[in-house]
MARMAR-777363 format. One record per residue (C-alpha): residue number from 1; residue in three letters; y, z, x. Coordinates in Angstrom, 1 decimal. Example, Ala and Ser with C-alpha at 12.3 -4.5 7.8 and 13.67 -1.06 7.14 Angstrom:
BEGIN
<atom pos="1" code="ala" py="-4.5" pz="7.8" px="12.3"/>
<atom pos="2" code="ser" py="-1.1" pz="7.1" px="13.7"/>
***
This chain:
BEGIN
<atom pos="1" code="met" py="-7.6" pz="13.3" px="-19.2"/>
<atom pos="2" code="lys" py="-6.6" pz="11.2" px="-16.2"/>
<atom pos="3" code="lys" py="-4.3" pz="12.8" px="-13.7"/>
<atom pos="4" code="glu" py="-1.4" pz="10.9" px="-12.2"/>
<atom pos="5" code="glu" py="-2.2" pz="8.9" px="-9.1"/>
<atom pos="6" code="lys" py="-0.4" pz="10.0" px="-5.9"/>
<atom pos="7" code="glu" py="1.8" pz="7.4" px="-4.2"/>
<atom pos="8" code="tyr" py="1.8" pz="7.1" px="-0.4"/>
<atom pos="9" code="gln" py="4.5" pz="5.5" px="1.7"/>
<atom pos="10" code="ala" py="3.2" pz="3.3" px="4.5"/>
<atom pos="11" code="thr" py="4.3" pz="0.7" px="7.0"/>
<atom pos="12" code="val" py="2.6" pz="-2.7" px="7.2"/>
<atom pos="13" code="asp" py="0.9" pz="-3.3" px="10.6"/>
<atom pos="14" code="lys" py="-0.3" pz="-6.8" px="9.9"/>
<atom pos="15" code="val" py="-1.0" pz="-9.4" px="7.2"/>
<atom pos="16" code="ile" py="-4.2" pz="-11.4" px="7.3"/>
<atom pos="17" code="val" py="-3.8" pz="-14.6" px="5.3"/>
<atom pos="18" code="asp" py="-7.3" pz="-16.1" px="5.8"/>
<atom pos="19" code="gly" py="-9.6" pz="-13.1" px="5.5"/>
<atom pos="20" code="lys" py="-13.3" pz="-13.4" px="4.5"/>
<atom pos="21" code="his" py="-12.5" pz="-12.0" px="1.0"/>
<atom pos="22" code="gly" py="-8.9" pz="-13.4" px="0.7"/>
<atom pos="23" code="ser" py="-5.5" pz="-12.4" px="2.0"/>
<atom pos="24" code="tyr" py="-4.8" pz="-8.7" px="2.7"/>
<atom pos="25" code="gly" py="-2.6" pz="-6.3" px="4.5"/>
<atom pos="26" code="val" py="-3.2" pz="-3.5" px="6.9"/>
<atom pos="27" code="ala" py="-0.8" pz="-0.5" px="6.6"/>
<atom pos="28" code="arg" py="-0.4" pz="2.8" px="8.5"/>
<atom pos="29" code="cys" py="0.1" pz="5.9" px="6.4"/>
<atom pos="30" code="lys" py="1.0" pz="9.3" px="7.8"/>
<atom pos="31" code="glu" py="-1.3" pz="11.2" px="5.5"/>
<atom pos="32" code="leu" py="-4.3" pz="8.8" px="5.5"/>
<atom pos="33" code="gly" py="-4.1" pz="6.7" px="8.6"/>
<atom pos="34" code="ile" py="-5.1" pz="3.0" px="8.2"/>
<atom pos="35" code="val" py="-5.2" pz="1.7" px="4.6"/>
<atom pos="36" code="thr" py="-5.9" pz="-1.9" px="3.5"/>
<atom pos="37" code="phe" py="-4.6" pz="-3.7" px="0.4"/>
<atom pos="38" code="ser" py="-5.3" pz="-7.1" px="-1.1"/>
<atom pos="39" code="leu" py="-2.5" pz="-9.6" px="-1.6"/>
<atom pos="40" code="asp" py="-4.1" pz="-10.7" px="-4.8"/>
<atom pos="41" code="lys" py="-1.6" pz="-10.4" px="-7.7"/>
<atom pos="42" code="lys" py="-3.7" pz="-7.6" px="-9.4"/>
<atom pos="43" code="val" py="-3.0" pz="-5.4" px="-6.3"/>
<atom pos="44" code="trp" py="0.2" pz="-6.6" px="-4.6"/>
<atom pos="45" code="gln" py="2.9" pz="-6.1" px="-7.3"/>
<atom pos="46" code="glu" py="5.6" pz="-8.3" px="-5.7"/>
<atom pos="47" code="glu" py="6.5" pz="-12.0" px="-5.6"/>
<atom pos="48" code="asp" py="7.2" pz="-12.0" px="-1.8"/>
<atom pos="49" code="ser" py="4.5" pz="-11.1" px="0.7"/>
<atom pos="50" code="pro" py="5.0" pz="-8.2" px="3.0"/>
<atom pos="51" code="glu" py="5.7" pz="-8.6" px="6.7"/>
<atom pos="52" code="pro" py="4.8" pz="-6.3" px="9.6"/>
<atom pos="53" code="gly" py="7.2" pz="-3.4" px="9.8"/>
<atom pos="54" code="thr" py="7.8" pz="-3.4" px="6.0"/>
<atom pos="55" code="cys" py="7.7" pz="-0.1" px="4.2"/>
<atom pos="56" code="ile" py="5.5" pz="-0.1" px="1.2"/>
<atom pos="57" code="ile" py="4.1" pz="2.2" px="-1.5"/>
<atom pos="58" code="leu" py="0.4" pz="2.4" px="-1.9"/>
<atom pos="59" code="ser" py="-1.5" pz="4.0" px="-4.9"/>
<atom pos="60" code="lys" py="-4.9" pz="4.2" px="-6.5"/>
<atom pos="61" code="ile" py="-6.4" pz="4.9" px="-3.1"/>
<atom pos="62" code="arg" py="-10.2" pz="4.5" px="-2.9"/>
<atom pos="63" code="lys" py="-12.5" pz="5.4" px="0.0"/>
<atom pos="64" code="lys" py="-14.7" pz="2.5" px="1.0"/>
<atom pos="65" code="arg" py="-17.4" pz="2.2" px="3.6"/>
<atom pos="66" code="leu" py="-15.0" pz="0.9" px="6.2"/>
<atom pos="67" code="gly" py="-12.0" pz="3.1" px="5.3"/>
<atom pos="68" code="trp" py="-9.3" pz="3.6" px="2.7"/>
<atom pos="69" code="arg" py="-8.2" pz="0.8" px="0.3"/>
<atom pos="70" code="ala" py="-5.2" pz="0.8" px="-2.1"/>
<atom pos="71" code="glu" py="-5.7" pz="-0.8" px="-5.5"/>
<atom pos="72" code="ile" py="-1.9" pz="-1.0" px="-6.1"/>
<atom pos="73" code="ala" py="0.7" pz="-1.9" px="-3.5"/>
<atom pos="74" code="arg" py="4.5" pz="-2.7" px="-3.7"/>
<atom pos="75" code="phe" py="7.7" pz="-2.5" px="-1.7"/>
<atom pos="76" code="val" py="9.6" pz="0.7" px="-1.3"/>
<atom pos="77" code="thr" py="12.7" pz="0.9" px="-3.6"/>
<atom pos="78" code="pro" py="15.9" pz="3.0" px="-3.4"/>
<atom pos="79" code="leu" py="14.5" pz="5.0" px="-6.3"/>
<atom pos="80" code="asp" py="11.4" pz="5.9" px="-4.2"/>
<atom pos="81" code="glu" py="13.7" pz="7.1" px="-1.4"/>
<atom pos="82" code="gln" py="15.7" pz="9.3" px="-3.9"/>
<atom pos="83" code="gln" py="12.6" pz="10.8" px="-5.4"/>
<atom pos="84" code="gln" py="11.2" pz="11.6" px="-1.9"/>
<atom pos="85" code="asn" py="14.4" pz="13.3" px="-0.9"/>
<atom pos="86" code="gln" py="14.3" pz="15.4" px="-4.1"/>
<atom pos="87" code="asn" py="10.8" pz="16.5" px="-3.4"/>
<atom pos="88" code="gln" py="11.6" pz="17.7" px="0.1"/>
***
């Protein structure tokens, strides 16, 4: 039985559009520190690209040799904010 993946709120530090392995973002998360995420449509769930300073939600976090990577990323929504306030 697979357990539910935890979601982490993070803030985008920078977006790299011409990386060696494609476009990706670098975000800062309070719990994990720096987390990268691809801007490929399989990972980035939105039509618009994120910008530095944008709040996002990261999930399916994996530890890689060079640090943490999110396998799913999307913008924060009002529902996310409501759920976070209820959990506090």
